[in-house]
C-alpha positions, 0 to 999 in steps of 0.5 A: 152737234150742229155746224155752229156748235162745231165752231164753238158756239154755245148749244143755247145759241145754236138752238136759238139760230136753228129756230131762225132756220139757220141750218148751216153758218153763212160764209161770213159767219163761218169766217168771223165767229171762230176769230172773235171767240179766239179773241181777235180783232175782225174787219169784215165786208159782206153783202146785205143779207149775208148774215154779218149781224150774227157774225159778230153778235153770236160770239159777243153774246156768248163771251159776255154770258161766259164772263158773267157766269164766271163772276157769279161762280167767283171764278172771275173774282181775282186775276193776276196782272200781266206783269206777274212773272213774264218779261213781255212788252206791256199792254198798259205802258204804251202809246195809244197807237202802239199795238202789242200781240197777246204773247206780249213779244211783238209790237206794231204801230201803223201811225205814219206821222207820230212816234208811239212807244212801249216798255217791258213789264220789268226792268233791272237795277243795282248791278249785272250785265244784261241783254235782250234782242230786238228784231225788225219785222216790217219796214218802218222807222224804229228805235230800241234801247233802255229807259227808266220808268221816268222816261217818256215813251218817245224813247231817247227824247229825254235824259231818262232814255237811251235808244239806237235808231234805224237811221244809224243814230243814237239818241238821248236827251233829244241829242241825235249823234251817228252810231253804228249804221242803219238797220231795217227789215230782218235786222236783229238789234242786241241791246246791252246794259251794264249796270256795273260800268254804267254803260249801254251798247248795241250790236247789229246782227251779232256785230258789236257797235261799241259803247253808245252811252255812259249812264249819268251817276245820278241814274245809278240805282234806277231800274232800266226797262227794255223800250222801243218807239215805232213809226209806221213799223213793227218789231219782235222781241226776245227777252231770253225765253227763247235762244237768242239768235246772236248770243252774247259773250258768257259775261252777259245774261238775259234780262229774264234771268236776272236775279230777283233782287235786281228786277223791278215790275213796272208800276204802270198797270201792275196792280197784282190781284185786282177785283172784278166786279160789275158796274151796272151802267158800264156794259161789256159791249158797245155796238154803234149803227149809223141809223135807228133802223139798223140799230133796231134790227141789230138789237132785235137779233140779239134778242132772238139770239139769247132767247135760251140763255139763262142763269145769268141773263144777258141784259141788252139795251137799245139807245136811239133818238126818239125815245124817252132818255130817262127810261134809257137812263133807268135801264142803264142804272139797273144794269146792262151788258150790251148796248146797241145804239146810234152815235148821237144818243150814245154820245149824249148818254156817255157825256152825261156820265150815264153810260160808262165805258170803263168795262167795255170789252167789245167796240163794234162799228156796223156799216163803218163806211157809213158812219165815217161818211156821216162825219163820226170819225172824230167821235169814234176816235174819242170813244176809242180812247176813253175805253181801256185797252185791257179790262180789269180782268186782264182781257184785251178790248176787241174791235169789230168793224163791218163795212160795205168795202174794207178797201175804202180809204177812211175805213183802212185808215181808221183800222190802221189807227185803232185795231190791233192786228185785225184779220180781214174777212172780205167776202165781197167781190169775186174770189181770188187767191192773194198774190202772196199765195203760191198754190200748185197742184201735184197729180197722184197717179198710181198707174205712173208711180208704182212705188205703192206696190212695195210700201211696207209702212203706209198710211192706214186708209178709210176702209172703203175697200175693206171688202174689195179684192185690192192688191198690186198687179190687180189694176181695178178702179178699186185697187188704184183708188186704194193706191191713191190713198196710200200715195197721198200719205207718202206725197204729203210727207214728201212735200214737208221734207222737201220744203222743210215745213215746220209749221203748216195746216193740212186739209183732209176731207173727213174726220176719219182721214184727219185721225188716220193722218195724225196716227201716220205722222206720229208713227213716222216721227217716233210717237205723239210724245216724242218731243223732237218729232219732226212730224209732230201734229194735232188734230182739229174736227167736230168729233174731238171734245171742245177742250181738246180742240181748243187745246190742240189749236193753242198748242199748234199756235204756241208752235208746240207742234208743227202740224195742224190737221183739220176738216173744212168746218173746223178750220173756217176762220182760223187766223194763225199769223205768218203761217207759211205752208198749207197742204190739201190731201183732197180737193174740196168739192165746193170751189169756194172752199178752195180759196178759204183753205188756201186763204189760211196762209199768205196772211199779213203780206207774208208769202205762202205755199199751198200744195194740193194733192189731186188724184189722177183716177177716180177715188172711192170716198165716204159720203154719209148723208141724211139716209145714214142713221148714224150720220157716219159714226161707226158706219162701214156701209161701203156700198155706193149711195145709188145702192143704199150705201155711204160711198161715192166715187170722187172725181178730183180732176173735174173738181180742179177744172171747176176751181180753175174756171172759178178762179179764172187761172190755170194752176201751176202743176209740179212734179211728184218730187214736190220742187216748185220752180221759183222763176214762176213766181217772179223770184226767190221767196221765203215762205212766211216772210214778206217777198223782197223785191231787189233792183235786179229784178226790176232790171230783168223786167225792163230788159224782158219789155224792151223788144215789145216797147221797141215794136209798139214805138214802130207801130205808133210811128207808122200809124202817124205817118199813115194818118198824115198821108191821108189828111194831106190827100184829103185837103188836096 
């Protein structure tokens, strides 16, 4: 299995890539390919020649081919729309700048000037008392409540919508009146609908705020849908599929438990089963380049990548000026799956009705900073509005943006406006650890910590010392190395317990280490089938079958298990929102991989803690190179590599020094008790949440800086007096 295949790339694509002498994925490919294959929006910045074209073309070609294959086999002929059985936020009934997560339980609008709204896929009518909760998950302006299908998405601005806003106002029919009190970040709003009394009320963090509205009699019988409107804000929703944070009294029931006869599906986008069939001039992917040369380069790469993909064939078309437009129209009419082109010719074909955007699944802007500088912002916005945000087979539009720098103001604004919770893959500039990540190391020293002497139940080690005489009291290098392996298992569990970790990625050096740690954690927790296992975990590495890897990742994302144990290759590009913790069982030997690993936490401005377990003594480990005929499979040659074996001595303190030099930092060391001194990191934080800065924190900073400011003031005064004395001496 090639490194590309280990990321989930089809063998046919991997074979074509191998012929191009790409033996290993480049950094940007290792990051971006799994993200795009996983269905996410991606922003990437990388130098020319970094392989970014392959980073977006390979997964796009693969998904397009798989879609064609499904349709050919009849698998994709019918799909059930999102509204079939779940209470979630609608992908369809929402404003253009409102993003909804794939699970339909969180929404976000990054538009700072306009309100954008959304309704749920289902509503309730006729009778009953119903409840749901909405929690503010980011700062901004929010209004939440109930509305009928006739209401505008701007909740509370017409007679069909009833909302309660973060400013402490209730609103209906453009009447904004004082109600309750203001709410903001982390507050949970309970939304109550009494169809028996025709009343609406709200609660804040479990405190009942009293009646907000009497529903007009003329709306009796109408279906009321959970609704929200945001301005540069984010909220998460619980319609009752999970336990409520502030459960209502027994007379109220969760909306998702409403009797079937009282539930109405949204009519927007709820077509039930819909037919999926290809329109010939409607490609699945649109790739826009700022110049003809770049368009040609990308097109030529696509042709090379899809060389071995057959049955069905993926058809690509280059759309640029200087080529007879009639030929391009003829190609489109004969059927095209991927279109690469420049903005001018692309717009001509779209406006002329020759190129349809109705089945577009990928919208790619390569060299986006160049496109925006050339004045194509309006065109990009216009095309994005024309593309359905959900395809006919229920898949969400994916947007991929490549730029020389992701931090250019225009690119950031466009990403906020158009993209759906994008992941940033920024490989330009020096490696640096985000400020949102606290990273610490724990030295594992079996000479100081001799608890390994008495361990009755310990992690199964990797077998490199199977032929060595290792035992307590025999302090040879081999014995201490084996002791480190046992202690690291204990330290890992201690880190989990001390920090009450309920969600973390754990990095191991080898696939065997992953397997051993998975067995150990499940053994401690009462077995993998134990639903209450406090150490429930799954593995992700190249020796697991693709279906198992995909299933394990989905289980971890759905929080059915707490820990994901993986190797570097398997974890490259993983994007799991709000991940609070990461443990390095062993430091990577590539210093850049340290940044890749700890970059799994602390994303989306959430705080994260990364703990690295570093052996204070040399550790003997497996190292299967080209000389190993099985590349590690069932190989137990424990001799060192210079003796014809497959083991090396691993010097972690040396790797730690190289990582610190690379990052130009000294990484904080903590004691084996795993306690992290909070004052080291500017106040108390909650990992997985945004840092809360309080007024008192800034006051402390002022107090700390006061002596220095006073000293600077005195020095400045002395300098000015000296200057004046010299000035007057020179004049006289």
